[in-house]
C-alpha positions as protocol buffer text, in pm:
chain_id: "A"
residue {
  index: 1
  type: UNK
  ca { x: 7511 y: -19808 z: -4470 }
}
residue {
  index: 2
  type: UNK
  ca { x: 7608 y: -19476 z: -4631 }
}
residue {
  index: 3
  type: UNK
  ca { x: 7625 y: -19311 z: -4287 }
}
residue {
  index: 4
  type: UNK
  ca { x: 7859 y: -19582 z: -4160 }
}
residue {
  index: 5
  type: UNK
  ca { x: 8091 y: -19537 z: -4460 }
}
residue {
  index: 6
  type: UNK
  ca { x: 8085 y: -19160 z: -4421 }
}
residue {
  index: 7
  type: UNK
  ca { x: 8169 y: -19185 z: -4050 }
}
residue {
  index: 8
  type: UNK
  ca { x: 8453 y: -19426 z: -4126 }
}
residue {
  index: 9
  type: UNK
  ca { x: 8591 y: -19193 z: -4391 }
}
residue {
  index: 10
  type: UNK
  ca { x: 8567 y: -18890 z: -4160 }
}
residue {
  index: 11
  type: UNK
  ca { x: 8740 y: -19082 z: -3882 }
}
residue {
  index: 12
  type: UNK
  ca { x: 9018 y: -19173 z: -4127 }
}
residue {
  index: 13
  type: UNK
  ca { x: 9060 y: -18810 z: -4236 }
}
residue {
  index: 14
  type: UNK
  ca { x: 9046 y: -18675 z: -3878 }
}
residue {
  index: 15
  type: UNK
  ca { x: 9309 y: -18915 z: -3746 }
}
residue {
  index: 16
  type: UNK
  ca { x: 9539 y: -18813 z: -4026 }
}
residue {
  index: 17
  type: UNK
  ca { x: 9639 y: -19013 z: -4326 }
}
residue {
  index: 18
  type: UNK
  ca { x: 9999 y: -19024 z: -4200 }
}
residue {
  index: 19
  type: UNK
  ca { x: 9891 y: -19284 z: -3945 }
}
residue {
  index: 20
  type: UNK
  ca { x: 9781 y: -19507 z: -4231 }
}
residue {
  index: 21
  type: UNK
  ca { x: 10079 y: -19447 z: -4463 }
}
residue {
  index: 22
  type: UNK
  ca { x: 10208 y: -19802 z: -4415 }
}
residue {
  index: 23
  type: UNK
  ca { x: 9917 y: -19927 z: -4625 }
}
residue {
  index: 24
  type: UNK
  ca { x: 10004 y: -19698 z: -4915 }
}
residue {
  index: 25
  type: UNK
  ca { x: 10378 y: -19758 z: -4955 }
}
residue {
  index: 26
  type: UNK
  ca { x: 10703 y: -19620 z: -4827 }
}
residue {
  index: 27
  type: UNK
  ca { x: 10732 y: -19278 z: -4667 }
}
residue {
  index: 28
  type: UNK
  ca { x: 10923 y: -19026 z: -4875 }
}
residue {
  index: 29
  type: UNK
  ca { x: 11139 y: -18809 z: -4654 }
}
residue {
  index: 30
  type: UNK
  ca { x: 11220 y: -18441 z: -4697 }
}
residue {
  index: 31
  type: UNK
  ca { x: 11575 y: -18325 z: -4775 }
}
residue {
  index: 32
  type: UNK
  ca { x: 11630 y: -18221 z: -4413 }
}
residue {
  index: 33
  type: UNK
  ca { x: 11531 y: -18567 z: -4292 }
}
residue {
  index: 34
  type: UNK
  ca { x: 11758 y: -18732 z: -4550 }
}
residue {
  index: 35
  type: UNK
  ca { x: 12049 y: -18516 z: -4433 }
}
residue {
  index: 36
  type: UNK
  ca { x: 11971 y: -18607 z: -4071 }
}
residue {
  index: 37
  type: UNK
  ca { x: 11962 y: -18975 z: -4167 }
}
residue {
  index: 38
  type: UNK
  ca { x: 12301 y: -18950 z: -4337 }
}
residue {
  index: 39
  type: UNK
  ca { x: 12446 y: -18760 z: -4040 }
}
residue {
  index: 40
  type: UNK
  ca { x: 12318 y: -19013 z: -3784 }
}
residue {
  index: 41
  type: UNK
  ca { x: 12454 y: -19301 z: -3992 }
}
residue {
  index: 42
  type: UNK
  ca { x: 12792 y: -19127 z: -4013 }
}
residue {
  index: 43
  type: UNK
  ca { x: 12789 y: -19096 z: -3632 }
}
residue {
  index: 44
  type: UNK
  ca { x: 12746 y: -19473 z: -3608 }
}
residue {
  index: 45
  type: UNK
  ca { x: 12375 y: -19510 z: -3535 }
}
residue {
  index: 46
  type: UNK
  ca { x: 12202 y: -19827 z: -3652 }
}
residue {
  index: 47
  type: UNK
  ca { x: 11936 y: -19821 z: -3923 }
}
residue {
  index: 48
  type: UNK
  ca { x: 11670 y: -19919 z: -3670 }
}
residue {
  index: 49
  type: UNK
  ca { x: 11762 y: -19629 z: -3440 }
}
residue {
  index: 50
  type: UNK
  ca { x: 11762 y: -19384 z: -3730 }
}
residue {
  index: 51
  type: UNK
  ca { x: 11423 y: -19513 z: -3845 }
}
residue {
  index: 52
  type: UNK
  ca { x: 11274 y: -19457 z: -3499 }
}
residue {
  index: 53
  type: UNK
  ca { x: 11423 y: -19107 z: -3485 }
}
residue {
  index: 54
  type: UNK
  ca { x: 11279 y: -19014 z: -3825 }
}
residue {
  index: 55
  type: UNK
  ca { x: 10950 y: -19198 z: -3781 }
}
residue {
  index: 56
  type: UNK
  ca { x: 10990 y: -19420 z: -4085 }
}
residue {
  index: 57
  type: UNK
  ca { x: 11067 y: -19784 z: -4168 }
}
residue {
  index: 58
  type: UNK
  ca { x: 11414 y: -19936 z: -4155 }
}
residue {
  index: 59
  type: UNK
  ca { x: 11380 y: -20014 z: -4527 }
}
residue {
  index: 60
  type: UNK
  ca { x: 11340 y: -19642 z: -4598 }
}
residue {
  index: 61
  type: UNK
  ca { x: 11663 y: -19570 z: -4411 }
}
residue {
  index: 62
  type: UNK
  ca { x: 11837 y: -19850 z: -4602 }
}
residue {
  index: 63
  type: UNK
  ca { x: 11716 y: -19703 z: -4934 }
}
residue {
  index: 64
  type: UNK
  ca { x: 11840 y: -19355 z: -4837 }
}
residue {
  index: 65
  type: UNK
  ca { x: 12181 y: -19485 z: -4734 }
}
residue {
  index: 66
  type: UNK
  ca { x: 12221 y: -19679 z: -5058 }
}
residue {
  index: 67
  type: UNK
  ca { x: 12104 y: -19385 z: -5272 }
}
residue {
  index: 68
  type: UNK
  ca { x: 12278 y: -19084 z: -5116 }
}
residue {
  index: 69
  type: UNK
  ca { x: 12626 y: -19010 z: -4985 }
}
residue {
  index: 70
  type: UNK
  ca { x: 12693 y: -18786 z: -4683 }
}
residue {
  index: 71
  type: UNK
  ca { x: 12981 y: -18604 z: -4855 }
}
residue {
  index: 72
  type: UNK
  ca { x: 12795 y: -18518 z: -5175 }
}
residue {
  index: 73
  type: UNK
  ca { x: 12429 y: -18476 z: -5069 }
}
residue {
  index: 74
  type: UNK
  ca { x: 12301 y: -18126 z: -5146 }
}
residue {
  index: 75
  type: UNK
  ca { x: 11933 y: -18210 z: -5195 }
}
residue {
  index: 76
  type: UNK
  ca { x: 11719 y: -18411 z: -5427 }
}
residue {
  index: 77
  type: UNK
  ca { x: 11653 y: -18297 z: -5781 }
}
residue {
  index: 78
  type: UNK
  ca { x: 11287 y: -18226 z: -5849 }
}
residue {
  index: 79
  type: UNK
  ca { x: 11180 y: -18445 z: -6138 }
}
residue {
  index: 80
  type: UNK
  ca { x: 10805 y: -18405 z: -6124 }
}
residue {
  index: 81
  type: UNK
  ca { x: 10596 y: -18442 z: -6434 }
}
residue {
  index: 82
  type: UNK
  ca { x: 10677 y: -18493 z: -6794 }
}
residue {
  index: 83
  type: UNK
  ca { x: 11027 y: -18411 z: -6928 }
}
residue {
  index: 84
  type: UNK
  ca { x: 11063 y: -18080 z: -7111 }
}
residue {
  index: 85
  type: UNK
  ca { x: 11038 y: -18078 z: -7490 }
}
residue {
  index: 86
  type: UNK
  ca { x: 11190 y: -17731 z: -7527 }
}
residue {
  index: 87
  type: UNK
  ca { x: 11490 y: -17578 z: -7356 }
}
residue {
  index: 88
  type: UNK
  ca { x: 11479 y: -17248 z: -7169 }
}
residue {
  index: 89
  type: UNK
  ca { x: 11653 y: -17084 z: -7468 }
}
residue {
  index: 90
  type: UNK
  ca { x: 11381 y: -17221 z: -7698 }
}
residue {
  index: 91
  type: UNK
  ca { x: 11116 y: -17079 z: -7464 }
}
residue {
  index: 92
  type: UNK
  ca { x: 11276 y: -16733 z: -7478 }
}
residue {
  index: 93
  type: UNK
  ca { x: 11298 y: -16752 z: -7859 }
}
residue {
  index: 94
  type: UNK
  ca { x: 10932 y: -16854 z: -7885 }
}
residue {
  index: 95
  type: UNK
  ca { x: 10833 y: -16567 z: -7655 }
}
residue {
  index: 96
  type: UNK
  ca { x: 11015 y: -16318 z: -7883 }
}
residue {
  index: 97
  type: UNK
  ca { x: 10848 y: -16464 z: -8192 }
}
residue {
  index: 98
  type: UNK
  ca { x: 10504 y: -16454 z: -8030 }
}
residue {
  index: 99
  type: UNK
  ca { x: 10527 y: -16079 z: -7956 }
}
């Protein structure tokens, strides 16, 4: 039984988890792909066509088009992790005090 589970897991890893991403949730696109999506939409392509071009779901394209604007898109803001408690100026002040 353990061998069968191990072989299944290894087959999953070897085929690439990207093939199984539909089970996890939506696919998050990179900034370049978002810009391409916005450009294709501006040129009049349908959401289905854009989704096939980018290799994602139509719902992902719809979410991108409702979130971002072609004229103002410069890239997403990284908001990973917990919000900062101190500012950069506070960090510099603390570094001076610590010396």
